[in-house]
N, C-alpha and C positions, 0 to 999 in steps of 0.2 A: 392636495399636493401642488403647491403653487408653482407655476411656470413649467409644469410637466404636461405634455400633451400625449394622451394615450391613443394608440391605434390598435387594431385587432392583430392577432397573431398572423392571420392570413395576409394582411396588408404588410406586416413587417417583413415576412420572409420573401416578399417580392424583390428585395434587394439582391437575393442570391441569383447568380448567373451560372450557366453551365460552365464547368471547369473550375469553379471557385473552390477554395479550401475553407472549411468551416471548423471552428472549435466549439465544443460544448463544455460548459462547466460540469464538474464530475460528481460522482457518488450521489448523495442525497439531493444535490443542487442541479442535477440534470434538468434542463428547461423543457419539460415534457410538452407543454402547450405549444412551443415553437417546433419541437420535433414532430408533433402530429401535423402541424400546418405545413411543414416542409414535405412530409410524406404525401400530403394531399396534392402538392404541386407535382410530386413525382408520379402520383396516380394519374394526374391529368396530362402527363407527357410533356410537361413544360421544361424539364431539366434533363441533363445527361452529364455523366462524368464529374459529379460533385464529390469532392474528397471530404471525408468527415474524420476529425481527430478528437480524441479525448482520453482521459485516464479511465479507470473503471467507473461505470455509471450504474445506478440502481434504477429499477423500473424497466419498462419495455424499451427495446431497441429495434423497432420494426425496419429501420433503414438497412439492416443487414440481411433482410429476407431475400430469398432467391428472386422474387418478383421484381426487385429493384436492381438486378444486375444490369450494369451499363448506365444506371441512373445515379446511384450512390456508391462510392468506393470507400469503404470503411477501412481506415488505417489507424487503429487505436494504439496507445502507448502501453496498454495492459489488457489482457484478455479476461474479462469478467464473466460471470455465469450467464448473463443475459445475451452474450454474443458468442459464447464458447462453441456451441454446436455449429453455428454458421461459419466461424473461423476454421473449424476442423473440416468443414465441407468445402471450403474454398470460396464461399460467397462473401466473406469478410476477411480482413487481413490485420496484421500486427507489425508494429515497428519495434524491434528489440532495442531497448535504450535504458540506461540507468535512470531511475526516477529523478535523480538530481539534475540530469541533463535535459529533461523534457522541456523545460523553459528555454534552454539554449537553442532548441530546434527553431523556435520563433525568433529569438533575439539575434541569433547569428544568421538568420535568413536561410537556414537549411530548408525549412518549410515556410511557405507563405501563409498568411492568415488574412483572408478576405473579409470574413464575417465571424465575429465572436458572439456566441449566444450564451447569455449568463442569467443567473437569478440573483437578486439582491433584496435587501430589506428596504422598507420605505425610507426616504431621505429624512435626515434629522434637520433641526432648525438652522444648521450651518451649511446645509446643502451637500452633505456626505451620505453615501450609502455604504453598506457592508456586503462583502461577498459571502458572509455567513460561514457555511461549512466547506467551501471549496475555494482555496487560494491557489495551491499547487502550481500548475502551468497556466492557469486561467489568467493570472495577473499579466504574464508575459503576452498572452494572446490579446488582451485588452490593449496593451501598449502598442502592439504591432498591427492590429486589425485596421482595415480600411473603414469598416462599419461595426459598431458595437450595438447589439440589441439586448436590452435588459428586461427581464420579467421582474416587475416589482411585486413582491409577495410578502404579505404581513407575517407569514409563518417562518420566513428566513430570519434566523437570529442575528442580532447586531454584534458580531464578533469584532474584537480589537486586533491590533497589530497591522500587518500589511493588507488586511482584508478591507480596510477603510479606503474608499476612493471617492473623488468628487463627482457629482452628478454630471458635470460638463464633459466627462470622459465618455459619456453614453450618447449615442445618436438617436436611437429609437426606443420607445418605451411601450411595454405591453403590461397590462395588469392581469394577474391571475393569483388567486388565493387558495390554490390546492395545497393541502398539507405536504410537507416534505416526506419523501419515502423513508419509513423507519426500517431498522434492521433488528431482528431478534435472534437470540442465540440460545441453544439448548444448554442445559446444565452439564458440566463436565462429567464424563463417565469415570469408572474406576481407573482405567488406564491413563486417561488425561489427568486425573487428580494426582496419580503417582508421578507423572511427568512434571506437573506443577510443583510438587514438593521437591523434586530433584533440582529443578531450576531455582526455586526460592532459596534453597540451601546455598546457592552460589551468589545470591544477591546480598551485598553488604549494606549496613546502615550508611546513609549518605550517597547511595548509588543514584545515577541518573538513568532512567529507564527508556528503552525503546522496545515496543512489541506491537504486533498487529492486532487483528481481531479474531474472534473465534474461541473455541473451547479451550485450547491450550493456554493462550494469553489470559483468559478469564480464570483458568485453574491456577496459574502462577499468581495472579493478583489476589486471589482468594487466600493465599498462604502468607501474605505480607502484612497482616494486621498488627503484628508486634514489631515491625521494623520502624526505623526512625529517619526522618529528614530525607525522604526519597524525593527525587526530582523527575520531571518528564521533559524529554526532548526527543520527539518522535515524528514520524510522517503522519501518524494518525492515532487516535485513541477512541475507545468506545465506553460502554457503561461500566466496565470492570473497574475503572479508576475512581468512580464517584464515591463509593464507600470509604476509600482510603483518603480522599480529600476531606470528607466529612470528619474522619477520625483524626485528621492532622498528620497522618503518616506521610502523605504526599504534600509537601509544602515548599519544595525548591530551595530550602535554606542552605543546602550544601553546594549549590551550583556556583560556578565561577562566572558564567555569563547567563544573562536572562534570569538572574536570581529571583526567586519567589514566583516565577512564571512557568506555566505549562505551555511549551512550544509545540505546535503541530502545523501541518499544512492542509490536511483535510480530515473530515470526521464522518463516522457512520455509526449510528446507534439508535436508541429509542428516543422518544420525545424528551425524556429526562436529560439526555446529553445536549440536545438542542436548547433546552431551557437553561442548562448549566452554563453554556458559553454565552448566552445572551447578555450583552452589556457587562461582561465579567472581565475586569482588568487583569485577573490572574491568568487568563488564557490569551496567548499571542498566536494568532493565525498568520503564518508567514509564508513567503515565497518558497517553493520547493528547492530553489537554488541555494537557499539559506539553511532550511531544516535538514537537507540531505547532503550538504557539503561535508565530506569526511573531516576536513580540517576545522570546520566550525564545530562539528560534533565532538571532536577530540579536545576542544578547549575546556569542556567540563570534565572533572575527575570521575573515576569509577563509572564510566558509561557502560551499562550492561544492556546489550542488544540481544533480543531473543527473536529468532526467525525460524521458519518451518521449512520442511523439505518433502519432496515426493519420493526421493530415493537418494541413498548415499552409498558409494562403493567403499571397499576395504582400504583404500588409500586416502579417503577423506574428500573425494570429489562430491559435490552436492548438486543434484538436479532439483530445481524448484519451479521450472516453468513448463515442462512438457512430460507427457506420458509416452515415452518412445518418441515417435515422430509427430504425435498429436499435441498441439499446444494447448495447455491447460490454464495458464495464468500469464506470467511475464517475469521479467527481471525484477521489476519493482525497486524497492530500496534496500534489498538484502545486502548487496555489496557495499552500498553507501555506508550503511550502519555497521556492517561487519568490519570494514576497514577503519571506520571512524572509532569504533569501540577499541580496536586493537591499538590505535594510536593514543588513546586516552590514558592518562596516568591511573593505573589500577583498574583499567577497563577490562571487560570480558565480552567476547563475541561468542554467542551460543546458538547452535542449531538444535532445535528440539522437535522430536517427532515420535509417534508410536513405532514400535519395532516391526509391526506387521500391518498390512492393509486390513480392511474389513473382511476380506476373503481369506485371510491367514497367510498371504504371501509376504515374505520378508522384504522390508523396505531397505534393509542393508543387503547389498549384493556384491558378488565378486567383481563384477564390472557393471557399469551402467547399461541399461537397456539400449539396444541399438537405436540411434536417433535422438536419444535423450540429450538435453542441453545442460552444459555445466554452467551454473550460475555462480556459485562460490567455488573457486578453485581450491585444490588441496593446499596451495600456498597460503590462502587466506584463512584456512580452517583452524579454529581454536577448540572450543568446547563442543562436544556432541552429547546430547541428552536423550535417553529413551526412558520408558517406565522401569528399566532395569538398572539405571544408574547414569553417571556422568563421567566422561573421560576428556582429558585435555590433550589434544593432539599436537599442540604447538611445540616445535623443537624435536619431535619424534621422527624417527626414520620410517620408511615405508613398512618394514616388517614390524616395528614397534607399534605403528598405527593400526596395522591389521589385527594384532593381538588385542589392542585396547578396544577397537571398534567391535570386534567379535564378542568381547566380554559383556557388552550391553545389548547384543542382539537377542532375539527371542530364543530361549533354550532349545526349542524344536529345530532351529536352523543353525545352531552354532557348529555342530559337527561338520555339516556340509560346507559351511563357510571356511572352517579351519582347513578342510581338505583342499578347497580351492586356493587358499593362501599358500599351502604347502606346494601345490602344483605350480603356482605362479613364481614363488620365491626360492623353491628348491629345499633340499634337506636342512640347510642352515636355519630355516624359519623356525624349526622346533627348538632351536637352542636360544632363541630370543627370550630373555627373561620377561615374564608377565609382570605387570605392575601390581 
C-alpha cells in the first residue's frame, strides 16, 4: 500500500485526550482493534470523561462496563443488544434522535467530533477507500473530525456510492484483517410467517421497499418470489434480499430516483451480504441524511415501509424504543420511513408485530405501559399488521381505530381490550360499525 504508513492501534489511540468526543463506525464495521486499544488506555488510568458516539455496533462494547465509569461516557444514537444492559443500568446512555438527523449532530456542531475511528477497505489504484458496510453518520464524522483513524481491513467490502472517500481524508492508519462481525437469523416461526404473508399481500408490483432485519422482514421477503420490479431504498438490508435479487424480483426498474440501484446506509448480515456489495454498482451506500430523508424517500412511488413495535395502544400509538421506562433500542429510522412512505405516491407505511409476547402478554394494550416512549404517533399511523390480519388506521376516528386494532389482537385478549375501549370511550363505542 504505497504512501501509507501503518502504526499500531495502541499508538493511534494516543491522539485521544480526556474530554474528547469519539465516533465509531457502526454495525459490522465497528473498529474493534481500536476499541480494545482505547480500553487499554482506560485501564491504565490515562483518560477520563471521553464521550463515545455511534449507531448500533456488533461485537463487544467493553467501554460501557461499570469499571469505566468516569473514563468513558457512552452516548449512542441507538441502543443495541451489546450495550442494552449497561444503558438500562445507567452506566451507558442514549441520545434520542431520528436516524436521518444523526449526521446533523456533527454537521450542525451540536456534537463535536474530535476523533473518528473507522474501518475501510484497502485503497484502490486511484487512492480511494470504501467505508464498506457503514456510511450512516460516519461520513459526517469524518468530515467534522479533527483526527480520522482508519483501520484498513481486507475483509471490508468495496461498496459504492458515498462510501468511497479519498485516502487523504485519513490521518492515521492501522492494519487489521479480522473478519467483519456476521449476523445470523433464525428461520421465521409460524406466527412470523403469517405476519409475513399479511404484509406481502399489501406489497404491490413495482413497490420500493424498506424493512429492517430479523425474522419478520425475512418472513416478508420470503413471500415475494412472484412479485415484479421491486426496488430497495432503505436504511439497511440483510440476507433476505439476496434470493430476490438473484431471481430478478428486486431490480429497481420501477424507481423514479436511483433507478436500478439498491440504496442503503448500513448493512448487517452474513458474509454473503458482504460479498454481494463488494464492487457492486447495483448497491449505493449513502449518507443517512439522504437515505432517511422523508422527502427523498417520497420521490419513489409505492414506497412500502415495514417496521416493528414493542407495543401499540388501541388509538394507534406505537412504542418501539422502550419497555416501560427501560430503553430497549431507539427511535432509529421508523418515523423517517413511516412519514416518507405516507408521502409517496401509492406508498404504504406498515407497523408489523406479533399480537403477543413470548410470554403470552398482549402487545396491543388499552394504554401504553407507564414510561413507554411513543416513537410513531397515532397521527403517523397507517397500517398495523399482526398474524391475525392487517388494518388501515389512516383517516379513522379513535373509536374506529380501537375496533380495527382489537380485531387483529390475539383472540384471548380481545374481550378485555374491548371492555377497556368501552370504559374509555363510553357507551357510544359499541355503536361504531366494525369494518
